[in-house]
N, C-alpha and C positions, 0 to 999 in steps of 0.2 A: 324150236330151232333144230335143223337137221345137220348132221355131219357124218361122213363116211364112218362106218363101224370100225374099220382099220385105223382111221385117223383118231377116233376116240381112245382106242388102245395105246396109241402113242403117248396119250396124257399120261399114262402110268409111269413111263420112263421119266417124264418131266417131274411128276410128283415124287418120285423116288429121289431124284436130285434135290428137290426142294426139301425133303425130309432130311436128307444128309446135310444139307447146308444149315437147316435149322439146328440139328444136333451139334454141328460144329459152332454156331453161334452161341448155342446154350454152353457149350464147354468153355468158350472164351469167357463168358460172363461168369461162370462159376469155377473157373480154374482154380484148383487147390494150391497150385504152386504160387498164385498171386497172394493168397492168404498166408501162405508160408514166408513170402518175401515181407509182407507187412508185419508179421510176428518177429521175423528176424530183425528187421529195421527198428521195430520198437525196442527190442532187447538191446540192440547196438546203441540207440540213443540213451537208454537208461544207464548202460555201463559206461558210455562216454561221459555222461554227466557225473558219475562216480568217480571217474579219473580227474575230472575237473575239481571236484570237491577235495579228493585226496591231494591233488597238486596244491591247492590253495592253503590246506592245512599244513602241508609240508613246508611251503614257503614262509608261512606266517612263523612257524616254529623255527626255521633256519635264521629268519630275522631276528627272533627274540634270543636265540643263542648267541648270535653274532653280537647282539647289543650287550648281553651279559659279559661276553668275552671282553668287549671294549671296557665295560665297567670294572672287571677284574684287573685288566691291565693298567687302568688309571690308579686303582687303589695299590697295586704293586709299585708303580712309578712313584706314587706319593710315599709309600713306606720305604723305598730305596732312597729317596731324596732325604727323608728324615733320618734314616740310619747313617747316610753319608755325613749329615750335619753332626750327628752324635759322635761318630768315629773321628771327625776332624778336631774335636776338642776346642772349637772356636766359639762355642755358645756359652751363655751364662748358666748358673745353676737353675735358675727358674725356667729358662728356655729348654734346659735339658729335661726338666720334670714335665713341662708341657709336651715336649716331643715324645717322651716315654709313654705319656697318657694318650697322645694322638696315635702312636704305633700300636698300642693295645686296641684301641678302637678300630683302627684300619685292619688289624688282624681278625677281629670279630666280623667286620664287614666283609672282609675277603672270604671268610669262611662261609658266611651266609650266602654270598654270591656264588661261590663254587658249588654249594649244596643245590642252589636253585639251577645252576648251569648243568649240574649232573642230572637233576630231575627232568629238565627240558631235553637233554641229550636222549635219555631213555625214551621220553615221548616222541622225539624226532625219529629215533630208530624204529619204533613201532608205526609211526606215520610213514615212513619210507617203505616199509615192508607191505603196509596196506596199499600204498601207491603202486608198488611193483606188481602186486596181485591184481589190483584194478586195471592196470595197463595190459597185463597178460589176458584178463577176461575180456577186455575190450578188443584186443587183437583177435582172439578166438571168435568173438562176435562179428567182427568185420569179415573174417574169412567165411563164417557161416552165411552171412548176408550175401557175400559174393557168390557162394555156392548156390544159394536160393534163387538168386537173380538169374544165374546162368541156366538153372532147371526151368525157371519160368520162360526165359527167353527161347530155350529149345522147344518147350511146349507150344509157345506161340508161333514160333516158325513152323512146327508141325501142322498146326491148325491153319496157318496162312497157306502152306503148300496144299493141304487137303481142300481148303476153300477154292483155291484156284483151279484145281482139277476138277472139282464139282461144278464149278461156274462154267468151266469150258464145256463140260459134258451136257450141262443144262441148256447152253446156247446151241449146241448141236441138236438136242431134243427139240427144243422150241422151233428151230428152223424147219422141222419136218411137219409141223403142224399148221393147218390153215389159219389164216389171220383172224377170222371172226371167232373161230372155236379157241384159239389162243387167248384172244381178248376176254372171252367169257371166263376162260380159266384164271386168268390173272385177276380179274374183279372178284371172283369167289375167294381166291388165295388171300387178297387183300382184306377180305371180310373175315376169313376164318383165322388169318395170321399163321397159316400153316401151308396147306395145299389146297388146290382148287378141284381135284378130282380123286376118287378112291374107287378100288375095285369092289365090286359086288360079289361076295364069296359066301356060299352056303346061305343065301338070302340075307347076309349081314353086311351093312356098309362098313368097310374097313377103316373109313375115316372117323366115324363116331361110335362104332361098334354096336350100333342098333340094328337088330333084326326086323326085316319087313314083314308085316302080317296083312291079312285082310285085303282091303280095298287098295292099299298102297302097293302091296306085292302084285295084286292082279293088274294094276295099272303098269307096272314095270314089266310084268310078264307079257302083257298084251301090246306093248309099245313096239313101234317098227324098229328094226335093228339099228336103223340110222337115225332114229330120233334121240336127241340129247335128253336124257331124264336125269333128274336131280333128287337127292335124298331129302325127304320132307323134314328131317330132323337137323342136319348140319348144313344143308344146301349145296353140298359138293356134287359135282358131276358123277353119276354112278356109271362106271364102266363095266359093262357086261361081258363075261367070258363063259368058257364051257363049265367052269366052276361056280358059276352063280347060283346054281340050284333052282333054276327057273323052269 
């Protein structure tokens, strides 16, 4: 295939845009800001789960404390009723004895319940402190996640802007290249997954970094300037310039 030597050199501008676009695509795939968001999100999920656990423990203790408070109040009311009966003087001697025994039993019961209540109140105080710490940590994690997401979004926006600019520049470069030469370039680019042409510099293909020797070098050196030559190693179009070392 033949193509004007100047048109072949235009391929280098196209290849440069493809390299830039490839770098941007690679950056998008390996963006460290994405990994930072994933790590921050995982930390936020773990801390949020910690808040749920702390809330559950606190609510359970609050219910238990409330139940004990109710039991204590019931005992107090029963003791107050018994005391009222004793104070009224309207009960028999046997009833008086029974009431006194019951009041002693109620006093022991009330003491036990109040001890349990005190212990639960201490546990509740600890649980509430743990909950407050968990909530503060979760709030901090949410803020860190929001910052990480903003940094990621900024990086993606920067990549999108760069991609749009290089795509426009690529379209301009492609428009300057004859259709048959451009079609060949595109086929090779699809095969290499990168570019379809590379400059030959100091006898080295800048696409695969392999230096030309012997018969291959002679073939390129003797080829017509308008002949489209390709690298035997990577298959790219070799664009010859004054720096090709031929």
